[in-house]
N, CA, C and O atoms as a MOPAC input file, in Angstrom:
PM7 MOZYME 1SCF
protein

 N     54.09500 1    89.90700 1   107.60000 1
 C     53.58500 1    91.35300 1   107.48000 1
 C     53.35100 1    91.78100 1   108.92600 1
 O     52.75900 1    91.03100 1   109.70200 1
 N     53.82300 1    93.01600 1   109.30800 1
 C     53.71500 1    93.53400 1   110.66600 1
 C     52.24000 1    93.79800 1   111.02800 1
 O     51.41200 1    94.09300 1   110.16700 1
 N     51.94200 1    93.67800 1   112.35900 1
 C     50.59700 1    93.93400 1   112.81700 1
 C     50.36100 1    95.42800 1   112.65100 1
 O     51.28800 1    96.23700 1   112.69600 1
 N     49.09000 1    95.76600 1   112.45900 1
 C     48.81100 1    97.22800 1   112.50600 1
 C     48.24100 1    97.48800 1   113.82000 1
 O     47.29500 1    96.85800 1   114.29400 1
 N     48.91900 1    98.53800 1   114.44000 1
 C     48.40300 1    98.98100 1   115.81600 1
 C     47.88500 1   100.38000 1   115.66700 1
 O     48.68200 1   101.30000 1   115.48400 1
 N     46.57000 1   100.59700 1   115.73400 1
 C     46.13400 1   101.95700 1   115.59300 1
 C     46.55600 1   102.90200 1   116.74400 1
 O     46.69200 1   102.49700 1   117.89900 1
 N     46.73800 1   104.07800 1   116.39400 1
 C     47.09800 1   105.10300 1   117.44400 1
 C     45.81600 1   105.81300 1   117.93600 1
 O     45.14300 1   106.45300 1   117.12900 1
 N     45.43800 1   105.71600 1   119.30100 1
 C     44.40400 1   106.44700 1   119.75000 1
 C     44.33200 1   107.77800 1   119.39500 1
 O     45.37700 1   108.42900 1   119.38800 1
 N     43.12400 1   108.37700 1   119.05400 1
 C     43.11000 1   109.76400 1   118.50600 1
 C     43.86300 1   110.84600 1   119.34900 1
 O     44.47800 1   111.80200 1   118.87600 1
 N     43.70500 1   110.51900 1   120.76300 1
 C     44.36900 1   111.57100 1   121.63000 1
 C     45.84300 1   111.48300 1   121.55200 1
 O     46.53100 1   112.45200 1   121.87200 1
 N     46.40000 1   110.29700 1   121.11600 1
 C     47.90500 1   110.16700 1   121.06700 1
 C     48.50900 1   110.50500 1   119.73300 1
 O     49.72800 1   110.63000 1   119.61600 1
 N     47.67300 1   110.65600 1   118.71600 1
 C     48.16800 1   110.96400 1   117.46400 1
 C     48.90700 1   112.43000 1   117.39600 1
 O     48.33200 1   113.43300 1   117.81900 1
 N     50.04200 1   112.47200 1   116.91000 1
 C     50.70700 1   113.82500 1   116.87500 1
 C     49.96700 1   114.72300 1   115.83500 1
 O     49.58700 1   114.28900 1   114.74700 1
 N     49.78900 1   116.02400 1   116.25900 1
 C     49.13200 1   116.98200 1   115.31800 1
 C     49.77200 1   118.30000 1   115.47200 1
 O     50.44100 1   118.57400 1   116.46800 1
 N     49.56600 1   119.15300 1   114.45800 1
 C     50.15200 1   120.35800 1   114.49700 1
 C     48.90700 1   121.37600 1   114.79900 1
 O     47.79000 1   121.18600 1   114.31900 1
 N     49.21900 1   122.44100 1   115.62100 1
 C     48.31400 1   123.41900 1   116.00000 1
 C     48.65300 1   124.74900 1   115.29200 1
 O     49.81800 1   125.00400 1   114.98700 1
 N     47.73000 1   125.51600 1   115.05400 1
 C     47.89200 1   126.87100 1   114.45900 1
 C     48.05300 1   127.82400 1   115.69800 1
 O     47.04100 1   128.05800 1   116.35900 1
 N     49.13200 1   128.33300 1   116.02600 1
 C     49.26000 1   129.19300 1   117.27500 1
 C     48.70300 1   130.59400 1   116.95800 1
 O     48.44900 1   131.36400 1   117.88400 1
 N     48.50100 1   130.95200 1   115.63100 1
 C     48.13900 1   132.29700 1   115.31900 1
 C     49.31500 1   133.30300 1   115.14600 1
 O     49.15900 1   134.44900 1   114.72300 1
 N     50.38600 1   132.81600 1   115.47600 1
 C     51.67700 1   133.54300 1   115.29800 1
 C     52.46800 1   132.94800 1   114.11300 1
 O     52.81800 1   131.77000 1   114.19600 1
 N     52.74600 1   133.60300 1   113.12100 1
 C     53.46000 1   133.11900 1   111.98400 1
 C     54.98400 1   132.71600 1   112.20800 1
 O     55.65800 1   132.16500 1   111.33700 1
 N     55.41900 1   133.03300 1   113.39200 1
 C     56.82600 1   132.60300 1   113.73100 1
 C     56.85900 1   131.43300 1   114.62100 1
 O     57.93200 1   131.02500 1   115.06600 1
 N     55.74400 1   130.87500 1   114.90200 1
 C     55.71700 1   129.63200 1   115.77600 1
 C     55.21900 1   128.48100 1   115.17300 1
 O     54.28300 1   128.53900 1   114.37600 1
 N     55.80400 1   127.36300 1   115.50900 1
 C     55.30900 1   125.91000 1   115.14700 1
 C     54.93700 1   125.17700 1   116.35800 1
 O     55.74600 1   125.09500 1   117.28200 1
 N     53.80400 1   124.64900 1   116.42800 1
 C     53.28700 1   123.86000 1   117.59700 1
 C     52.84000 1   122.40900 1   117.25000 1
 O     51.93100 1   122.17100 1   116.45400 1
 N     53.55700 1   121.45700 1   117.91500 1
 C     53.12400 1   120.13500 1   117.71400 1
 C     52.59200 1   119.61900 1   119.05800 1
 O     53.17900 1   119.83900 1   120.11700 1
 N     51.49000 1   118.94600 1   118.96500 1
 C     50.84200 1   118.30500 1   120.14500 1
 C     51.00700 1   116.75500 1   120.03500 1
 O     50.62400 1   116.12800 1   119.04800 1
 N     51.56700 1   116.22000 1   121.05200 1
 C     51.73300 1   114.75700 1   121.03600 1
 C     51.54700 1   114.26500 1   122.50700 1
 O     52.12600 1   114.76900 1   123.46900 1
 N     50.69400 1   113.25000 1   122.56600 1
 C     50.39600 1   112.58900 1   123.91600 1
 C     50.15800 1   113.67600 1   124.97700 1
 O     50.67100 1   113.52700 1   126.08600 1
 N     49.41200 1   114.76400 1   124.70700 1
 C     48.97900 1   115.68700 1   125.57300 1
 C     50.11600 1   116.71400 1   125.85000 1
 O     49.87200 1   117.71000 1   126.53100 1
 N     51.25100 1   116.50700 1   125.37700 1
 C     52.32100 1   117.48500 1   125.50600 1
 C     52.32100 1   118.50600 1   124.24600 1
 O     52.18400 1   118.11100 1   123.08900 1
 N     52.47800 1   119.76000 1   124.57800 1
 C     52.67000 1   120.77600 1   123.48400 1
 C     54.20900 1   121.18400 1   123.38000 1
 O     54.89600 1   121.53300 1   124.34000 1
 N     54.65000 1   121.08000 1   122.01700 1
 C     56.00200 1   121.50200 1   121.77300 1
 C     55.84600 1   122.72000 1   120.97200 1
 O     55.35600 1   122.70500 1   119.84300 1
 N     56.27800 1   123.79900 1   121.58100 1
 C     56.21700 1   125.10500 1   120.81200 1
 C     57.67600 1   125.55700 1   120.45900 1
 O     58.58700 1   125.65000 1   121.28100 1
 N     57.76500 1   125.82200 1   119.14200 1
 C     59.07000 1   126.27400 1   118.64200 1
 C     58.83900 1   127.70400 1   118.03500 1
 O     57.87800 1   127.96000 1   117.30900 1
 N     59.73800 1   128.55300 1   118.37000 1
 C     59.92900 1   129.89000 1   117.80000 1
 C     60.74000 1   129.77000 1   116.56100 1
 O     61.77800 1   129.10900 1   116.60100 1
 N     60.34900 1   130.36300 1   115.44100 1
 C     61.19200 1   130.18100 1   114.28600 1
 C     60.94400 1   131.37600 1   113.29300 1
 O     60.24100 1   131.26000 1   112.29000 1
 N     61.49100 1   132.36900 1   113.61000 1
 C     61.43300 1   133.66300 1   112.79500 1
 C     61.97300 1   133.37400 1   111.36700 1
 O     62.76600 1   132.44100 1   111.23700 1
 N     61.61600 1   134.07500 1   110.33500 1
 C     62.12000 1   133.94600 1   109.02200 1
 C     63.69600 1   134.05600 1   108.98500 1
 O     64.30400 1   134.89900 1   109.64500 1
 N     64.20600 1   133.28500 1   108.29400 1
 C     65.77600 1   133.25200 1   108.20600 1
 C     66.49100 1   132.51800 1   109.29100 1
 O     67.72100 1   132.52300 1   109.34100 1
 N     65.68400 1   131.83100 1   110.23700 1
 C     66.35600 1   131.06500 1   111.38100 1
 C     65.86300 1   129.61900 1   111.26200 1
 O     65.98600 1   128.87200 1   112.23200 1
 N     65.32000 1   129.19700 1   110.13900 1
 C     64.80000 1   127.88400 1   109.97700 1
 C     65.83500 1   126.83200 1   110.19900 1
 O     65.54000 1   125.78800 1   110.78000 1
 N     67.12800 1   127.08800 1   109.72400 1
 C     68.07700 1   126.08500 1   110.04500 1
 C     68.40800 1   125.81800 1   111.52700 1
 O     68.89400 1   124.74300 1   111.87900 1
 N     68.14300 1   126.79700 1   112.37200 1
 C     68.40200 1   126.65900 1   113.77200 1
 C     67.26000 1   125.68300 1   114.35800 1
 O     67.52400 1   124.93800 1   115.30200 1
 N     66.05000 1   125.71100 1   113.79700 1
 C     64.93900 1   124.82200 1   114.29900 1
 C     65.35200 1   123.42600 1   113.78000 1
 O     65.17400 1   122.43400 1   114.48800 1
 N     65.86200 1   123.34900 1   112.64200 1
 C     66.20400 1   121.93500 1   112.13800 1
 C     67.20600 1   121.32900 1   112.96700 1
 O     67.10500 1   120.13600 1   113.25300 1
 N     68.26100 1   122.09600 1   113.42400 1
 C     69.30300 1   121.56600 1   114.27400 1
 C     68.85700 1   121.13500 1   115.64900 1
 O     69.34000 1   120.16100 1   116.22600 1
 N     67.78100 1   122.01600 1   116.21300 1
 C     67.21900 1   121.78700 1   117.46400 1
 C     66.38400 1   120.58400 1   117.36800 1
 O     66.35800 1   119.82600 1   118.33800 1
 N     65.66400 1   120.30200 1   116.26700 1
 C     64.87400 1   119.11600 1   116.07400 1
 C     65.85900 1   117.86300 1   116.10900 1
 O     65.64000 1   116.86900 1   116.80100 1
 N     66.91400 1   118.01800 1   115.32200 1
 C     67.85600 1   116.80700 1   115.19000 1
 C     68.42200 1   116.46700 1   116.66400 1
 O     68.55700 1   115.29000 1   117.00000 1
 N     68.73900 1   117.49400 1   117.50600 1
 C     69.20900 1   117.31600 1   118.76300 1
 C     68.13200 1   116.55400 1   119.71400 1
 O     68.43300 1   115.62700 1   120.46600 1
 N     66.94900 1   117.04300 1   119.57300 1
 C     65.89000 1   116.54800 1   120.43000 1
 C     65.53600 1   115.03500 1   119.96800 1
 O     65.26300 1   114.17700 1   120.80600 1
 N     65.55600 1   114.80700 1   118.79000 1
 C     65.24100 1   113.46100 1   118.25400 1
 C     66.37200 1   112.48900 1   118.71500 1
 O     66.07800 1   111.34200 1   119.05100 1
 N     67.56400 1   112.89900 1   118.73300 1
 C     68.67700 1   112.07500 1   119.10800 1
 C     68.80300 1   111.92500 1   120.63200 1
 O     69.57500 1   111.07700 1   121.07900 1
 N     68.10800 1   112.67700 1   121.41900 1
 C     68.15200 1   112.60700 1   122.85200 1
 C     67.16300 1   111.70200 1   123.36100 1
 O     65.98000 1   111.98600 1   123.17300 1
 N     67.49400 1   110.57000 1   124.02700 1
 C     66.46200 1   109.68500 1   124.56800 1
 C     65.53700 1   110.13100 1   125.44700 1
 O     64.46500 1   109.55200 1   125.62300 1
 N     65.91700 1   111.26500 1   126.09800 1
 C     65.00600 1   111.88800 1   127.15300 1
 C     63.78900 1   112.70100 1   126.53300 1
 O     62.84300 1   113.08500 1   127.22100 1
 N     63.89600 1   112.91200 1   125.26600 1
 C     62.78600 1   113.51900 1   124.57200 1
 C     61.76800 1   112.60900 1   123.90800 1
 O     62.18100 1   111.56400 1   123.40600 1
 N     60.62300 1   112.87300 1   123.86400 1
 C     59.66600 1   112.01400 1   123.31300 1
 C     59.49000 1   112.27900 1   121.79500 1
 O     58.76900 1   111.51100 1   121.15800 1
 N     60.08700 1   113.29200 1   121.19100 1
 C     59.93600 1   113.41700 1   119.74000 1
 C     60.75700 1   112.39900 1   118.99600 1
 O     61.83000 1   111.98600 1   119.43600 1
 N     60.20900 1   111.98800 1   117.81400 1
 C     60.86300 1   111.07000 1   117.07200 1
 C     61.15400 1   111.70100 1   115.68200 1
 O     60.96500 1   112.88700 1   115.41300 1
 N     61.66800 1   110.70200 1   114.78400 1
 C     61.92000 1   111.29000 1   113.46000 1
 C     60.64400 1   111.63300 1   112.66800 1
 O     60.66400 1   112.57200 1   111.87200 1
 N     59.66300 1   110.98200 1   112.84400 1
 C     58.33300 1   111.22900 1   112.19100 1
 C     57.83700 1   112.69300 1   112.68100 1
 O     57.35700 1   113.52600 1   111.91200 1
 N     58.00200 1   112.86500 1   113.91900 1
 C     57.55600 1   114.19400 1   114.35700 1
 C     58.45000 1   115.37600 1   113.80200 1
 O     57.95900 1   116.45600 1   113.47300 1
 N     59.66500 1   115.11800 1   113.73300 1
 C     60.59800 1   116.09700 1   113.06800 1
 C     60.29100 1   116.33700 1   111.65300 1
 O     60.36400 1   117.45100 1   111.13300 1
 N     59.91000 1   115.15800 1   110.98600 1
 C     59.50000 1   115.28300 1   109.61900 1
 C     58.27500 1   116.06400 1   109.35900 1
 O     58.19100 1   116.77900 1   108.36000 1
 N     57.32000 1   115.95300 1   110.22200 1
 C     56.03800 1   116.70700 1   110.13000 1
 C     56.34400 1   118.17500 1   110.30400 1
 O     55.91400 1   119.02400 1   109.52200 1
 N     57.12300 1   118.46000 1   111.38500 1
 C     57.53200 1   119.80200 1   111.64700 1
 C     58.27100 1   120.48200 1   110.46600 1
 O     57.96700 1   121.60700 1   110.06900 1
 N     59.24400 1   119.74200 1   109.93800 1
 C     60.05900 1   120.15200 1   108.82300 1
 C     59.15700 1   120.54300 1   107.62600 1
 O     59.25500 1   121.60500 1   107.01000 1
 N     58.24800 1   119.53400 1   107.36800 1
 C     57.37600 1   119.75600 1   106.18900 1
 C     56.55200 1   121.06600 1   106.36600 1
 O     56.46900 1   121.88900 1   105.45400 1
 N     55.97900 1   121.21900 1   107.51200 1
 C     55.16200 1   122.46200 1   107.73600 1
 C     56.18100 1   123.73900 1   107.63600 1
 O     55.77200 1   124.78200 1   107.12700 1
 N     57.30900 1   123.64900 1   108.05600 1
 C     58.18600 1   124.71400 1   107.88100 1
 C     58.54200 1   125.05400 1   106.46400 1
 O     58.70500 1   126.21800 1   106.09900 1
 N     58.65700 1   124.02900 1   105.68600 1
 C     58.86300 1   124.18700 1   104.17700 1
 C     57.63000 1   124.80200 1   103.63500 1
 O     57.73300 1   125.74800 1   102.85400 1
 N     56.43800 1   124.32900 1   103.99600 1
 C     55.19400 1   124.97100 1   103.43000 1
 C     55.11700 1   126.41800 1   103.78100 1
 O     54.72400 1   127.24800 1   102.96200 1
 N     55.51400 1   126.74900 1   105.07600 1
 C     55.50100 1   128.17000 1   105.55700 1
 C     56.46800 1   129.08300 1   104.79900 1
 O     56.17600 1   130.24600 1   104.52200 1
 N     57.64700 1   128.50100 1   104.47200 1
 C     58.70800 1   129.28500 1   103.66100 1
 C     58.27200 1   129.43800 1   102.30000 1
 O     58.50200 1   130.49200 1   101.70700 1
 N     57.59900 1   128.38600 1   101.69000 1
 C     57.03600 1   128.58200 1   100.30900 1
 C     55.97700 1   129.60200 1   100.26300 1
 O     55.91700 1   130.39900 1    99.32600 1
 N     55.13800 1   129.60700 1   101.24200 1
 C     54.01900 1   130.70400 1   101.30200 1
 C     54.61600 1   132.05400 1   101.43600 1
 O     54.11900 1   132.98200 1   100.79800 1
 N     55.65100 1   132.24800 1   102.22000 1
 C     56.27700 1   133.53500 1   102.42900 1
 C     56.94700 1   134.01300 1   101.11400 1
 O     56.78900 1   135.16700 1   100.71500 1
 N     57.66300 1   133.14500 1   100.48000 1
 C     58.24100 1   133.32600 1    99.14900 1
 C     57.20200 1   133.71000 1    98.11300 1
 O     57.43600 1   134.67900 1    97.39000 1
 N     56.18900 1   133.09700 1    97.99600 1
 C     55.05600 1   133.34900 1    97.09300 1
 C     54.50000 1   134.77600 1    97.40200 1
 O     54.36300 1   135.57600 1    96.47700 1
 N     54.18700 1   135.10000 1    98.64700 1
 C     53.80900 1   136.43200 1    99.02100 1
 C     54.69000 1   137.56700 1    98.52100 1
 O     54.29700 1   138.54700 1    97.88800 1
 N     55.98400 1   137.28400 1    98.90800 1
 C     57.07500 1   138.19300 1    98.45400 1
 C     57.08000 1   138.43000 1    96.99600 1
 O     57.14600 1   139.55800 1    96.50900 1
 N     57.00500 1   137.29500 1    96.28600 1
 C     57.07400 1   137.48200 1    94.81500 1
 C     55.86100 1   138.20700 1    94.23800 1
 O     55.98700 1   139.00600 1    93.31000 1
 N     54.75100 1   137.93800 1    94.76600 1
 C     53.55400 1   138.63200 1    94.36600 1
 C     53.61900 1   140.13100 1    94.69700 1
 O     53.26600 1   140.97300 1    93.87100 1
 N     54.07100 1   140.44700 1    95.90100 1
 C     54.17400 1   141.79700 1    96.24200 1
 C     55.19900 1   142.56100 1    95.38000 1
 O     54.99600 1   143.73900 1    95.08500 1
 N     56.26100 1   141.92000 1    94.98900 1
 C     57.18000 1   142.61500 1    94.00800 1
 C     56.68100 1   142.68800 1    92.71300 1
 O     57.05300 1   143.63200 1    92.01600 1
 N     55.83900 1   141.79300 1    92.22100 1
 C     55.38600 1   141.78800 1    90.93300 1
 C     54.28100 1   142.88100 1    90.65600 1
 O     54.07700 1   143.39000 1    89.55400 1
 N     53.59700 1   143.16700 1    91.82700 1
 C     52.56200 1   144.28700 1    91.68200 1
 C     53.09400 1   145.57700 1    92.10100 1
 O     52.36800 1   146.56700 1    92.01200 1
 N     54.27200 1   145.67400 1    92.54500 1
 C     54.77500 1   146.97800 1    92.94900 1
 C     55.31200 1   147.73400 1    91.76400 1
 O     55.78200 1   148.86300 1    91.91300 1

């Protein structure tokens, strides 16, 4: 069984709310990764994350990309729900 190595709280990757619906922000090891992602351009962010993870010069890994992708999916779902509700009440 592998040893469990805890991540110090300051090093654990976390998402921040930038207050702008078109941005995603990941903080990891004191570094802030800010991504612009307006509606309809989500595929571009996914491609950018793939390239960054594959590049050994970047500190992002597949887990970070998965966290960002998951948040992106949540945001898309929220926007679709808002759109559906707006059409339903119109």
